C-alpha positions in Angstrom: -48.4 -39.9 -28.6 -50.1 -38.8 -25.4 -46.9 -38.5 -23.2 -48.5 -40.2 -20.2 -45.3 -40.7 -18.3 -43.9 -37.3 -19.0 -47.2 -35.6 -17.9 -47.1 -37.6 -14.6 -43.5 -36.5 -14.0 -44.4 -32.9 -14.7 -47.2 -33.0 -12.2 -45.0 -34.7 -9.7 -42.4 -31.9 -9.9 -45.1 -29.3 -9.5 -46.4 -31.0 -6.4 -42.9 -31.1 -5.1 -42.4 -27.4 -5.6 -45.5 -26.8 -3.5 -44.6 -29.4 -0.8 -41.2 -27.7 -0.5 -42.8 -24.3 0.1 -41.2 -23.0 -3.1 -44.5 -21.7 -4.5 -48.1 -21.2 -3.5 -51.1 -23.3 -4.3 -52.1 -21.0 -7.2 -48.6 -19.7 -8.1 -45.8 -20.9 -10.3 -45.8 -22.9 -13.5 -43.5 -25.5 -15.1 -43.0 -26.9 -18.6 -41.0 -29.5 -20.4 -40.1 -30.0 -24.0 -41.1 -33.4 -25.3 -40.3 -32.9 -29.0 -39.0 -30.1 -31.2 -42.5 -28.7 -31.5 -44.4 -29.9 -28.4 -44.3 -28.6 -24.8 -46.0 -29.9 -21.7 -47.1 -27.2 -19.3 -49.0 -26.9 -16.1 -52.6 -25.5 -16.0 -54.1 -22.3 -14.7 -56.6 -22.1 -11.9 -55.9 -25.5 -10.3 -54.4 -26.3 -7.0 -50.7 -26.9 -7.6 -50.5 -29.3 -4.6 -52.9 -31.8 -6.1 -52.0 -31.9 -9.8 -51.7 -35.2 -11.6 -50.8 -36.1 -15.1 -54.3 -35.6 -16.6 -54.1 -31.9 -15.7 -50.9 -31.3 -17.8 -51.5 -29.7 -21.2 -49.7 -30.0 -24.5 -49.0 -26.9 -26.5 -46.9 -26.3 -29.6 -44.0 -23.9 -29.8 -46.2 -21.5 -31.8 -48.8 -21.5 -29.1 -51.5 -23.9 -30.3 -53.2 -25.6 -27.3 -53.4 -29.3 -28.2 -55.4 -29.9 -25.0 -58.4 -27.6 -25.5 -60.2 -29.0 -22.5 -57.4 -27.6 -20.2 -56.7 -23.9 -19.5 -53.0 -23.5 -19.8 -50.8 -21.4 -17.5 -51.2 -17.6 -17.7 -47.5 -17.6 -18.4 -47.5 -20.0 -21.3 -46.3 -17.4 -23.7 -43.3 -16.7 -21.4 -42.3 -20.3 -21.5 -42.7 -20.6 -25.2 -40.6 -17.5 -25.8 -37.7 -19.1 -23.9 -38.0 -22.3 -25.9 -38.0 -20.3 -29.2 -34.9 -18.4 -28.1 -33.1 -21.4 -26.5 -33.0 -24.7 -28.4 -30.8 -26.1 -25.7 -33.5 -25.6 -23.0 -35.6 -28.7 -22.3 -37.4 -27.5 -19.2 -38.5 -24.3 -17.5 -39.5 -23.8 -13.8 -41.1 -20.5 -12.6 -41.9 -20.2 -8.9 -42.1 -17.8 -6.0 -39.8 -19.0 -3.3 -39.9 -16.5 -0.5 -36.2 -15.6 0.0 -35.2 -15.7 -3.7 -38.3 -13.7 -4.6 -37.4 -11.1 -2.0 -34.2 -10.4 -4.0 -36.3 -9.4 -7.0 -37.5 -6.4 -5.1 -34.4 -5.2 -3.3 -31.1 -3.7 -4.5 -29.0 -6.8 -3.6 -27.8 -9.8 -5.6 -28.2 -13.4 -4.6 -24.6 -14.5 -3.9 -23.7 -17.6 -5.9 -20.1 -17.3 -4.8 -20.6 -18.6 -1.3 -20.8 -22.3 -2.1 -19.3 -24.1 -5.1 -22.6 -26.0 -5.7 -24.5 -22.7 -6.2 -21.9 -21.4 -8.6 -21.8 -24.6 -10.6 -25.6 -25.0 -10.9 -26.7 -21.4 -11.1 -23.8 -19.4 -12.5 -24.7 -15.7 -12.1 -28.4 -15.0 -12.0 -29.6 -12.2 -14.3 -32.4 -9.7 -13.9 -35.6 -9.4 -16.0 -37.3 -5.9 -15.7 -40.8 -5.8 -14.5 -43.8 -6.4 -16.8 -47.4 -7.3 -16.0 -48.0 -11.0 -15.4 -49.4 -13.0 -18.3 -48.5 -10.3 -20.9 -46.4 -10.4 -24.0 -44.3 -7.7 -22.3 -43.3 -10.2 -19.6 -42.6 -12.9 -22.1 -40.2 -10.5 -24.0 -38.5 -9.3 -20.8 -37.8 -12.8 -19.5 -37.0 -14.2 -23.0 -34.4 -11.5 -23.5 -32.9 -12.0 -20.0 -32.4 -15.7 -20.7 -31.4 -15.4 -24.4 -27.7 -16.1 -23.7 -27.1 -19.8 -23.5 -24.8 -19.4 -20.5 -27.7 -18.0 -18.4 -29.5 -20.5 -16.1 -31.5 -18.3 -13.8 -33.5 -15.0 -14.0 -34.9 -12.9 -11.2 -38.2 -11.4 -12.4 -38.5 -7.9 -10.9 -41.2 -7.8 -8.2 -42.5 -11.1 -9.3 -40.6 -14.3 -8.8 -37.8 -16.4 -10.3 -37.3 -18.7 -13.3 -34.8 -21.4 -14.1 -34.0 -23.4 -17.2 -32.3 -26.7 -17.7 -31.5 -29.6 -20.0 -34.0 -31.6 -18.0 -36.9 -30.9 -15.7 -35.0 -32.3 -12.7 -32.1 -29.9 -13.4 -34.4 -26.9 -13.7 -36.2 -27.9 -10.5 -32.8 -28.5 -8.7 -31.8 -25.0 -9.6 -34.8 -23.5 -7.9 -34.0 -25.3 -4.7 -30.3 -24.3 -4.8 -31.3 -20.7 -5.7 -33.6 -20.5 -2.6 -30.8 -21.9 -0.4 -28.3 -19.3 -1.9 -30.8 -16.5 -1.2 -31.2 -17.6 2.4 -27.4 -17.8 2.9 -26.9 -14.4 1.3 -29.4 -12.8 3.7 -28.2 -14.6 6.7 -24.5 -13.9 5.8 -25.3 -10.2 5.6 -27.1 -10.2 8.9 -24.1 -12.0 10.4 -21.8 -9.2 9.3 -20.0 -10.6 6.3 -19.3 -13.7 4.1 -16.1 -15.3 3.1 -16.8 -15.9 -0.6 -14.9 -17.9 -3.3 -12.2 -15.8 -5.0 -11.9 -15.1 -8.7 -9.6 -18.0 -9.4 -11.8 -20.5 -7.5 -14.9 -19.2 -9.4 -13.1 -19.5 -12.7 -12.2 -23.1 -12.0 -15.8 -23.9 -11.2 -17.0 -22.1 -14.4 -14.6 -24.1 -16.4 -16.3 -27.3 -15.4 
């Protein structure tokens, strides 16, 4: 099976990330599980704004590249580590949205208790300690941060953000909502304070 439709959709979501200014032309990577053993993933060294289905590689969970004519993302091992740890995850989106990425380098948390949508879709983002990009160390750091099945978002220290989901749409949606929450957090602090949801309201959302 060559997964033509799935590859086209993966490329479409990558182009959308770029068009929405959620990553740069060379930054970010996304993947989608298409079977228990096979993952689609975006390539390295290609313009993210012009990708199409033929650029999307297939790799196995153990790291074998089934598309040897394509150079897979530098962060392939990071994606695979998440899939190995989280059977519930069907898609992973890693990007560098400006506001959310800023919070990976300052001593502040992105408030997901401002709007109910953010709490419902994001929960409470976790922090993944810094490791050099493209290394086994980064894969282990992010994999550990996202190991709990309740975690949906990780902030990668001085790097970027990563979301997971039961579909590629859901993982992408979480990136958009995370960036909006980061903007609201920053603007709220500049405005002098935020009226956040209280503990009972948050518990009711979490129960959903």
